[in-house]
C-alpha positions as CSV (number, residue, x, y, z in Angstrom):
1,X,24.9,1.8,24.6
2,X,21.4,2.9,25.5
3,X,18.4,0.9,24.3
4,X,17.0,1.9,20.9
5,X,13.6,3.6,20.6
6,X,11.1,4.0,17.9
7,X,9.1,7.2,18.2
8,X,5.9,6.6,16.2
9,X,3.0,8.8,15.2
10,X,0.0,8.0,13.0
11,X,-2.7,10.1,11.4
12,X,-6.1,8.5,10.9
13,X,-9.3,8.6,8.8
14,X,-12.1,10.7,10.3
15,X,-15.9,10.6,9.9
16,X,-17.5,13.6,8.3
17,X,-19.5,14.5,11.3
18,X,-20.9,13.2,14.6
19,X,-23.8,11.4,12.8
20,X,-21.2,9.1,11.2
21,X,-19.1,8.7,14.3
22,X,-21.0,5.7,15.6
23,X,-19.5,2.5,14.2
24,X,-16.7,4.4,12.3
25,X,-13.5,2.5,12.3
26,X,-10.4,4.7,12.1
27,X,-7.5,3.6,9.8
28,X,-3.9,4.8,9.5
29,X,-3.4,7.1,6.5
30,X,0.0,8.5,7.4
31,X,2.9,7.1,9.4
32,X,5.9,8.9,10.8
33,X,8.7,7.0,12.6
34,X,11.9,8.3,14.2
35,X,14.6,5.7,15.0
36,X,16.7,6.8,18.0
37,X,19.9,5.1,19.1
38,X,22.3,6.4,21.7
39,X,19.9,9.3,22.3
40,X,20.4,10.5,18.7
41,X,18.2,10.3,15.6
42,X,19.5,7.4,13.6
43,X,16.9,7.3,10.9
44,X,13.4,8.5,10.0
45,X,10.6,7.1,7.9
46,X,7.4,8.7,6.6
47,X,4.7,7.3,4.3
48,X,1.0,7.7,3.4
49,X,-1.1,4.6,3.9
50,X,-4.1,3.5,1.9
51,X,-7.2,2.8,4.0
52,X,-9.2,-0.3,3.2
53,X,-12.5,0.1,5.0
54,X,-13.1,3.7,4.0
55,X,-10.8,4.4,1.1
56,X,-12.4,7.8,0.3
57,X,-11.4,10.5,2.8
58,X,-14.0,12.7,4.3
59,X,-13.8,16.4,3.6
60,X,-13.3,17.0,7.3
61,X,-10.3,14.6,7.4
62,X,-8.7,16.3,4.3
63,X,-9.1,19.8,5.7
64,X,-8.1,19.0,9.3
65,X,-5.0,17.1,8.3
66,X,-4.3,19.1,5.1
67,X,-4.0,15.9,3.2
68,X,-5.2,15.0,-0.3
69,X,-7.0,12.0,-1.6
70,X,-4.4,11.6,-4.3
71,X,-1.5,11.4,-1.8
72,X,-3.2,8.7,0.2
73,X,-4.2,6.8,-2.9
74,X,-0.5,6.6,-3.8
75,X,0.4,5.4,-0.4
76,X,1.5,1.9,0.8
77,X,-0.9,-0.7,2.2
78,X,-1.2,-1.5,5.9
79,X,0.4,-4.9,5.1
80,X,3.5,-3.1,3.7
81,X,3.7,-0.8,6.7
82,X,3.6,-3.7,9.1
83,X,6.3,-5.5,7.0
84,X,8.5,-2.5,7.4
85,X,8.0,-2.5,11.2
86,X,8.7,-6.2,11.4
87,X,11.9,-5.9,9.4
88,X,13.0,-3.1,11.7
89,X,12.3,-5.2,14.8
90,X,14.2,-8.2,13.3
91,X,17.3,-6.0,13.0
92,X,17.0,-4.5,16.5
93,X,14.1,-4.8,19.0
94,X,13.1,-1.3,20.2
95,X,10.9,0.4,22.8
96,X,8.0,2.0,21.0
97,X,7.1,5.5,22.2
98,X,3.9,7.3,21.2
99,X,2.0,10.4,22.5
100,X,-1.3,8.8,23.6
101,X,-2.6,5.3,23.2
102,X,-4.6,5.8,20.1
103,X,-1.7,5.0,17.7
104,X,-1.1,1.5,18.9
105,X,-4.8,0.8,19.5
106,X,-5.6,1.5,15.8
107,X,-2.6,-0.4,14.6
108,X,-3.6,-3.4,16.6
109,X,-7.2,-3.2,15.3
110,X,-6.0,-3.0,11.7
111,X,-3.6,-5.9,12.1
112,X,-6.5,-8.0,13.5
113,X,-8.8,-6.9,10.7
114,X,-6.2,-7.7,8.0
115,X,-5.2,-11.0,9.7
116,X,-1.5,-10.0,10.0
117,X,0.7,-10.2,13.0
118,X,1.2,-7.2,15.3
119,X,4.8,-6.0,14.7
120,X,5.8,-4.8,18.1
121,X,6.3,-7.5,20.8
122,X,8.6,-5.3,22.8
123,X,7.9,-2.6,25.4
124,X,5.6,0.3,24.5
125,X,5.5,3.7,26.3
126,X,2.6,6.2,26.2
127,X,4.7,9.4,26.8
128,X,1.6,11.5,27.4
129,X,0.8,9.3,30.5
130,X,4.4,9.4,31.6
131,X,4.2,13.2,31.3
132,X,0.9,13.3,33.4
133,X,2.4,11.1,36.2
134,X,5.8,12.8,36.3
135,X,4.5,16.4,36.4
136,X,1.3,15.6,38.4
137,X,-1.1,17.2,36.0
138,X,-4.8,16.4,36.4
139,X,-5.4,15.5,32.7
140,X,-3.2,14.3,29.8
141,X,-1.6,17.2,28.0
142,X,-1.7,17.7,24.2
143,X,1.5,17.2,22.3
144,X,1.9,20.9,21.2
145,X,0.8,22.2,24.6
146,X,3.4,20.0,26.4
147,X,6.2,21.3,24.1
148,X,5.1,25.0,24.7
149,X,5.1,24.4,28.4
150,X,8.8,23.6,28.1
151,X,9.3,26.9,26.4
152,X,9.8,25.5,22.9
153,X,7.7,25.9,19.7
154,X,7.3,23.2,17.1
155,X,9.8,23.2,14.2
156,X,7.5,21.2,11.9
157,X,3.7,21.1,11.3
158,X,1.3,19.6,13.8
159,X,-0.7,16.6,12.5
160,X,2.1,15.7,10.1
161,X,3.0,12.3,11.3
162,X,6.8,12.6,11.0
163,X,6.9,16.1,12.6
164,X,4.8,14.9,15.5
165,X,7.0,11.9,16.0
166,X,10.0,14.2,16.1
167,X,8.2,16.5,18.6
168,X,7.5,13.4,20.8
169,X,11.2,12.7,20.8
170,X,12.0,16.3,21.8
171,X,9.6,16.1,24.7
172,X,11.1,12.7,25.7
173,X,14.6,14.3,25.9
174,X,13.3,17.3,27.9
175,X,11.6,14.9,30.4
176,X,14.7,12.8,30.7
177,X,16.7,16.0,31.6
178,X,14.1,16.9,34.3
179,X,14.2,13.4,35.7
180,X,18.0,13.6,36.1
181,X,17.7,17.0,37.7
182,X,15.1,15.9,40.2
183,X,16.7,12.5,40.9
184,X,17.9,12.4,44.6
185,X,21.6,11.8,45.0
186,X,22.6,8.5,46.6
187,X,22.8,8.8,50.4
188,X,26.2,9.4,51.7
189,X,27.9,6.7,53.7
190,X,28.8,7.2,57.4
191,X,32.4,7.5,56.3
192,X,31.6,10.4,54.1
193,X,29.6,12.2,56.8
194,X,32.2,11.7,59.6
195,X,35.9,12.8,59.5
196,X,37.3,9.7,61.3
197,X,40.9,11.0,61.2
198,X,39.9,14.1,63.1
199,X,37.8,12.0,65.5
200,X,40.6,9.6,66.3
201,X,43.0,12.5,66.9
202,X,40.7,14.0,69.4
203,X,40.4,10.7,71.2
204,X,44.1,10.0,71.3
């Protein structure tokens, strides 16, 4: 049995413009999670999350993410989201995979601000960095661009948390396939390189 993975994607609050960017604290407003076991999707989870610091979404945020204030207002709290993650980790500790480091950075900050424990003590993978190192690109590649470079188009909608988590899993599978293809075979033993029976016959 291969180790379980959690493919996680968050969408965040956004300032209205650059004038508000300084000192702005991003908060999770949508969470998408794909639970993978034995290289197959075992379960999925999606929820809107109510921000606490800036509960009213900027117009820029609503338009960019195609999200409504009403949907977020009906969402769960960050405490409830973390409780769901902690319950999942108690059942089975998983490797968390994200595209970029922003998701876990914001989650850590929100846990600190809310005085709640960070739910993921296990290994975390930034797949965008793995992609950069493995393919030797100069810069980190965006999620959709990476998928297009493999010759695939997104089945869902970009900047929908669950769809992006599923896309991250798709890229993970494609990268694993390339890693297997490029992996050097084990070196042969001297016995495999030399036909000893023929050699002994010649010497007899």
